[in-house]
C-alpha positions in Angstrom: 0.0 0.0 0.0 1.6 3.3 -1.0 2.3 6.0 1.6 -0.2 8.8 1.5 0.7 12.0 3.2 -1.9 13.3 5.6 -3.6 16.5 4.8 -2.5 19.3 7.1 -5.6 20.8 8.7 -5.5 24.4 9.7 -6.7 25.6 13.1 -7.1 29.3 12.1 -8.0 31.0 8.9 -7.5 34.7 8.0 -10.4 36.9 6.9 -9.2 36.7 3.3 -9.3 32.9 3.3 -12.8 32.9 4.8 -14.0 35.5 2.3 -12.6 33.4 -0.6 -14.4 30.3 0.8 -17.7 32.1 0.4 -16.7 34.2 -2.7 -17.6 37.4 -0.9 -15.6 40.5 0.0 -13.8 40.6 3.4 -15.7 43.7 4.2 -18.9 41.8 4.1 -17.5 39.3 6.7 -16.5 42.2 8.9 -19.9 43.8 8.5 -21.7 40.6 9.5 -19.5 40.5 12.6 -21.1 43.7 13.7 -24.6 42.6 12.8 -24.6 39.0 14.2 -23.6 38.2 17.7 -22.7 34.6 16.9 -19.8 35.7 14.7 -17.0 36.6 17.1 -13.5 35.5 15.9 -10.5 35.7 18.0 -8.0 38.4 17.3 -4.2 38.2 17.5 -1.9 40.8 19.0 -1.9 42.8 15.8 -5.7 42.8 15.7 -6.0 40.4 12.8 -9.0 38.1 12.9 -8.4 34.4 13.3 -11.4 32.2 12.4 -11.8 28.7 13.6 -13.9 26.0 11.9 -16.7 26.8 14.4 -16.6 30.4 13.3 -16.7 29.4 9.7 -19.8 27.2 10.4 -21.5 30.2 11.9 -20.6 32.3 8.9 -21.9 29.5 6.7 -25.2 29.6 8.5 -25.5 33.4 8.1 -24.5 33.1 4.5 -27.1 30.4 4.0 -29.9 32.6 5.5 -28.9 35.8 3.8 -27.6 34.8 0.4 -29.3 31.5 -0.3 -32.6 31.8 1.5 -33.0 35.5 0.8 -33.6 36.7 4.4 -33.0 40.3 5.3 -30.4 40.9 7.9 -33.1 41.6 10.5 -34.9 38.4 9.4 -31.8 36.4 9.7 -31.1 37.9 13.2 -34.6 36.9 14.3 -34.1 33.3 13.0 -30.8 33.1 14.9 -32.3 34.7 18.0 -35.2 32.4 18.1 -32.8 29.5 18.5 -33.6 27.5 15.5 -30.7 25.2 15.9 -32.2 22.8 13.3 -31.4 25.2 10.6 -27.7 25.4 11.7 -27.6 21.6 11.8 -29.2 21.3 8.4 -26.6 23.7 6.8 -23.8 21.6 8.4 -25.3 18.4 7.0 -25.7 19.8 3.5 -22.1 21.0 3.6 -20.9 17.6 4.6 -22.9 15.9 1.9 -21.5 18.3 -0.7 -18.0 17.3 0.5 -18.8 13.6 0.1 -20.3 14.2 -3.3 -17.2 16.1 -4.5 -15.0 13.3 -3.2 -17.0 10.6 -5.0 -17.0 12.6 -8.3 -13.2 13.0 -8.0 -12.9 9.3 -7.3 -15.1 8.4 -10.3 -13.0 10.6 -12.6 -9.8 9.1 -11.3 -11.0 5.6 -11.8 -12.3 6.3 -15.3 -9.0 7.9 -16.3 -7.1 4.8 -15.0 -9.3 2.4 -16.9 -9.3 4.5 -20.0 -5.5 4.6 -20.2 
């Protein structure tokens, strides 16, 4: 069995990396920080924001409500304030399923390219 290098998993992400994940401007992420209490990243000594995977999940939930579902900021705040945890869990489940789908598609392409050679 060939050696496979383990993927290095980051603990902290910069605001630019997070913005790229969602294909939005970094200023929008900073704006959402002020509007949504659930988004509170840690800051280093220089004041740079450091986002954890948990922070990114919260941003994904806000992104889902505002950009995908079409809620206004006030509407999204009300949904979050009402404690609808099911929505947050559902967004996380959809994200995980998307990752599995991407993995399977890549595997299919790899297998078909090997058998076609």
